[in-house]
VEXPADREN-939290 format. One record per residue: residue in one letter; x, y, z of N, C-alpha, C, O, CB in turn. Coordinates in steps of 0.001 Angstrom, whole numbers, plus 500000, padded with zeros to 6 digits. Atoms other than C-alpha are relative to their C-alpha. Glycine has a CB too. Example, Ala and Ser with C-alpha at 12.3 -4.5 7.8 and 13.67 -1.06 7.14 Angstrom:
# residues 2
a500890498810500000512300495500507800500900501200500000501936501181500665499008500027501246/s499180498810499940513670498940507140499230501090500730499739502198500899500414500462498585/
# end
This chain:
# residues 152
m500242499119501128935583570696060900501327500489499414502239500867500149499122501191500425/w498760499650500685938241571523058334500338501481500106501507501852499996499910499609498551/h499733498558499988937844575301058663500578500496501332501207501553501366498723500753499696/r499511499515498694938712575550062382501511500174500064501979501209500539499576499051501085/p498544499749499934942463574992062048500420501208499171501354501921499540500768498769499522/i499668498840500833942536577592059277499653501295500736500418502258500703499250499933498643/i500397498811499231940648580091061437501007500274501113501456501407501285498582499818500596/f499023499806498924942987579516064383501358500426499439502028501274500029500152498708500826/l498740499576500628946016579791062067499956501470499607500889502223499886500299499140498766/l500114498603500426944769583063060599500021500954501197500695501984501163498713500204499192/i500024499139498805944034584537064036501377500048500646501845501118501034498951499496501020/n498660500035499405947409583387065395500989500830499199501761501604499765500498498561500103/f499039499265500816949336584791062455499645501478499886500532502305499674500084499385498619/l500379498593499905947336588022062571500637500623501243501160501735501188498456500152500043/g499357499529498773948568588394066157501498500180499823502070501170500281499732499033501136/l498561499867500258952143587744065054500274501199499098501243501931499301500559498712499358/g499828498858500903951730590279062254499861501323500718500647502243500492498998499931498873/i500185498770499225950413592935064609501199500223500916501715501335501027498691499938500829/g498815499889499142953229592201067032501218500448499214501980501298499677500289498670500681/s498863499615500842955774592468064215499902501451499556500906502162499505500087499091498778/y500199498606500399954270595747063055500445500944501111501124501939500857498525500255499643/f499644499132498882954687597242066501501455499830500427502026500710501072499090499725501175/t498573500162499731958156595787066839500775500947499101501768501549499509500455498527499779/g499353499105500956959093597748063735501489499753499959501938498614499832499721501455500348/p498552500172500011962792598396063790500553499612501376501762499671501600500664501277499522/g499607500268498615962852597345067469501230499143500165502137499512500911498892499355500703/v498875500923499828965269594429067132501289500599499449502374500337499967499706498661499310/s498796499393500575967638596432064966500208501439500464501111502123499983499924499963498487/s499907498605499555967114599722066799501225500233500886501759499310501501498730500398500757/d498888499630499119969870601576068609499641499712501455500480499249502227500365501493499822/w500431500240498619967829601323071816500203498543500379500846498254501388498526500394500185/y499922501425499671967574597518071734501447499504499957501879498757500835499131499179499033/n498616500457500133971138596979070546500919500569501072501990500016501322500532500369498642/s499178499426498935972478599213073316499742499320501352500478499541502313499732501502500114/l500323500681498737970863597037075994500970498862500276501460498208499356498564499464499970/n499269501202499605972831594471077945499037498834499845498043498742500565500560500103501479/q500878501123500280971287591291076569500591498717500551501802498590500731499752499870498500/a499585501289499442971413587780077939500950499291499041500765499333497825498771499110500294/p499057500736500855974315585689076680499325498878499195499852498451498168501115499410500856/w500704501078500692971778583017075645498968500522498991498144499755498492499315499102501015/t500913499436500997969878585406073341500287499365498643501408499450498142500140501552499924/p499758500652501295969394583482070093500118501020498872499699502168499020498875499007499686/p499939499099501156970142584982066682498588500348499520497640499602499761500814499355498850/g501300499485500405967306586970065127499137499038499203497925498984499416500194501213499213/w500784500894500852966254584347062558499269498936500807498244498422500359500898499337498975/v500620501034499171965414581908065378498586500416500415497681499584500481500864499721501249/f501295499525499512962528584077066555498887499736498979497817499251499346500075501498500322/g501002500236501034960655583891063232499679498525499832498514498144499722500471500569498687/f500194501443500148961169580153062896499219499429501178498277498657501000501352499290499872/v500640500529498799960156579446066479498537500440500077497656499619500332500758500455501256/w501378499519499900957057581647066440499098499384498936497929499110499204499966501514499886/t500789500676501038955885580137063151499632498591500450498475498183500347500779499950498664/t500239501366499519956248576632064572499004499999501156498081499184501181501323499343500442/i500884499921498830954550577611067844498560500272499568497635499621500050500482501101500973/m501358499631500384951562579200066132499311498901499191498093498749499281500021501289499201/i500582501151500699951039576189063843499575498944501023498456498435500971501015499397498976/c500328500985498957951182573828066832498820500459500855497952499660501205501222499745500896/f501066499476499149948910576091068869498657499982499266497624499720499883500335501430500459/a501241500062500779946327576284066057499451498575499981498244498371500114500239500499498557/i500428501401499984946220572489065892499488499639501391498450498991501524501166499057499586/y500417500236498610946011572307069696498611500577500247497737499897500784501016500619500987/m501291499339499770943130574800069781498880499318499213497747499247499689500084501486499612/t501005500716500779941306572907067029499535498750500735498334498514500870500554499627498621/f500356501197499225941430569662069012499222500379501251498206499764501574501262499206500385/l500614499607498734940524571446072225498599500550499787497693500261500570500863501037500711/y501318499424500267937619573351070709498960498895499785497821499006500240500058500929498766/e500917501120500251936059570081069558499571499325501300498440498849501402500659498972499073/l500265500739498765936244568619073077499517500867501163498992500348502148501235499279500415/a500312499104498876935623571683075253498501500016500283497670500121499381500495501429499705/e501396499913499577932422571679077239499544501456500024498416501768499643499810499354501389/n500336498585499913932507575429077796500806500755498932501896501263499196500292500563501438/k499300499378501124933453576864074412500172501511500199501161502086499743499242499730498700/s499886498558499742932794580451075538501203500300500882501946501246500620498718500534500661/k498836499830499118935355580128078336501286499766499213502252500517499346499924499028501213/l498806500301500790937836578547075942500341501150499059501504501540498957499800498710499201/i499745498889500925937445581345073397500449501244500774501318501979500305498730500316499162/a499568498856499178937749583972076159501466499849500396502222500819500352499116500129501270/l498598500246499647941020582376077290500907500164498779502000500721498876500165498586500597/f499237499855501239942227582198073693500186501474499644501280501890499262499297499261498848/v499927498566500301941419585891073161500960500699500966501762501534500549498592500647500078/l499075499411499024943223586843076377501439499653499647502318500513499701499671499513501426/q498665500426500432946241584814075230500450500812498816501599501249498757500016498511499650/w499683499263501216946102586574071872500374501445500325501344501979499787498814499962499029/i499740498607499612945966590035073461501352500122500698502128501029500399498879500525500922/l498710499967499300948885589286075778501153499777499032502173500463499093500036498940501110/n498932500326500947950928587767072966500259501173499060501403501599498899499641498740499192/a499834498880500936950308590577070475500389501281500737501062502141500168498705500227499199/g499740498782499243950543593211073218501414500146500510501866501261500770499085500066501137/w498640499910499455954027592339074420500909500841499105501694501646499606500594498599500175/n499088499308500912955751593693071299499947501522500110500992502153500265499694499600498592/p499994498536499871954511597291071461500421500466501390501071501501501532498624500553499679/i499611499610498641954952597384075230501515499999500128502100500945500656499371499051501048/f498553500139499843958547596184075033500768500866498992501635501647499383500405498535499841/f499194499337501027959809597578071717499570501438499707500417502329499653499944499204498734/k500446498646500367957657600609070871500074500954501186500610502056501078498568499962499455/f500041499123498826957141601999074370501190499789500937501386500558501878498711499775500763/q498772500304499249960346600451075802499737499866501504500527500320502331501048501090499757/l500398500237498612958569599452079020500382498565500375499550497658500346498458500244500201/i499450501334499781960745596504079956499308499299501174498997498111501086501510500086500252/g500667500583498831959148595934083378498575499573499685498149498486500075499993500992501153/w501363500362500395955621595995081963500025498834499023499146497974499059499274501206499373/g499843501134500905956804593662079208500163498705500770499600497672500407501193500213499079/l499798501192499170957959591246081893498695499561500665498432498365500791501070500269501070/i501300500331499396954555591422083579499092499332498965498431498337499259499318501277500571/v500857500556501057952767590749080289500442498591499629499616497681499553500023500903498754/i499532501316500429954961587841079260499898498972501136499676497789500881501450500092499501/s500192500911498863954826586345082767498535499586500111498232498437500433500468500664501317/s501435500316500009951030586545082604499681498999498895498849498109499068499159501284499815/l500204500917501118951171584784079258500482498593500352499841497607499989500729500511498751/i499525501319499544953249581965080769498953499337500886498639498159500714501341500134500768/i501005500553499083950665581501083507498788499517499210498253498444499492499572501058501054/l501174500367500788947848581419080958500262498753499151499419497857499104499583501167499103/v499679501167500824949571578934078623500178498770500888499765497674500508501281500254499160/a499885501120499053950470576748081631498615499557500469498376498367500675500877500398501218/f501378500336499636946800576926082630499348499154498909498681498164499209499178501281500244/f500513500812501108945824575652079167500523498568500130499751497610500086500411500613498623/l499388501324499926948266572760079531499442499200501162499055498045500987501513500120500129/y500449500702498799947212571846083066498499499728499971498060498607500228500353500808501240/n501452500103499896943484572490082831499384499058498959498374498407499225499388501370499861/y500602500777501078942877570703079535500752498699499700500435498016498725499933500840498754/w499230501227500223945376567830079826499080498774499963499241497909499103501067499829501101/n500886501163499951942616565362080756499173499846498733498822498730498352499080500101501194/k500788500061501238940693566240077608500858499606498799500426498820497956499330501349499735/l499162500192501189943589566194075142501078498937500157501559498388499166500647501289499638/e498931500962499708946115563878076822501238500310499162501778501412499261499520498553499731/n498741499816500736949073563433074428499965501150498996501018501668498622500348498731499276/k500098498855500908947764566133072079500404501288500716500688502303500079498567500127499441/s499565498834499219948625568529074902501460500348499743501879501479499989499791499744501487/y498598499707500304952257568222073855500139501074498920501198501685498782500714498727499557/l499961498960501028951376570561070990500182501395500587500657502294499893498733499959499177/i499866498678499382951326573474073455501347500161500728501706501269501126498843500235500982/l498714499923499290954683572638075062501024500921499331501713501652500043500589498622500120/p499036499048500585956807574515072470499685501444500375500592502246500596500019499864498479/y500428498656499618954790577627073297500458500307501417501042501361501669498468500142499886/l499636499789498601955353577236077030501515500084500173502010500959500884499435498874500871/v498532499991499885959064576439076681500569501300499443501445501912500054500617498788499258/w499491498761500588959638579402074368499684501205500873500503502115501005499417500204498609/l500354498884499117957782581730076718500931500065501207501292501153501657498543499871500470/v499049500013498875960049580637079566501335500604499549501934501401500271500212498540500538/i498745499446500528963094581421077408499848501503499773500705502285500184500405499289498676/a500220498583500291961633584742076235499875500819501286500350501952501358498741500177499142/t500127499307498712960746585677079807501362500179500649501640501219501246499063499226500943/s498652499875499434964299584974080906500786501092499288501572501800499918500753498663499907/l499320498935500765965562587274078125499502501371500444500294502294500634499768499818498473/n500601498752499543963144590023079191500482500333501405500848501474501685498464499908499967/a499575499774498618964050589585082864501471500400500053501842501287500822499762498740500851/y498569499669500030967779589684082091500185501465499611500970502185500229500762499075499008/i499898498607500439967338592976080235499530500953501106500147501993501339499170500221498715/l500501499150498922965283594420083091501023500144501133501253501243501637498691499431500549/v499074500012498871967829593453085736501344500635499653501982501242500513500214498580500477/n498648499585500378970952594367083775500081501303499213501102501592498588500628498928499203/n499975498710500706969994597738082310499435501100500861499376502252500432499220499917498692/
# end
């Protein structure tokens, strides 16, 4: 169905929008800039580009997976949990400045995205590569969060 990728795109970008709203001035705030950050922290523009690419790939992935999933309710529940964790990290980390809780949330998100990759590989095969940018970026983002937790 042609409308499913659009629905997944809208939901994904709504999550990014909510996350951005709660980030607010977080990236440019005195609090964030005063933190000891990882030497491998990318420049700010990278985050927008990467998240846009990830959410497009993930929407396509979810569209393929939804068509093939036997238990669509379970799939949607996992998708919603992923969405909550993804959108929830920003206010936890930037608004409330709870770096340790942020690490727990983003680590949970890694486990969930890895579960998608592992659990549904047999159904999607090579289309599963669409979720790899998400998983790789989460590993990088988790390392940035962990570095801040350990070094501040």
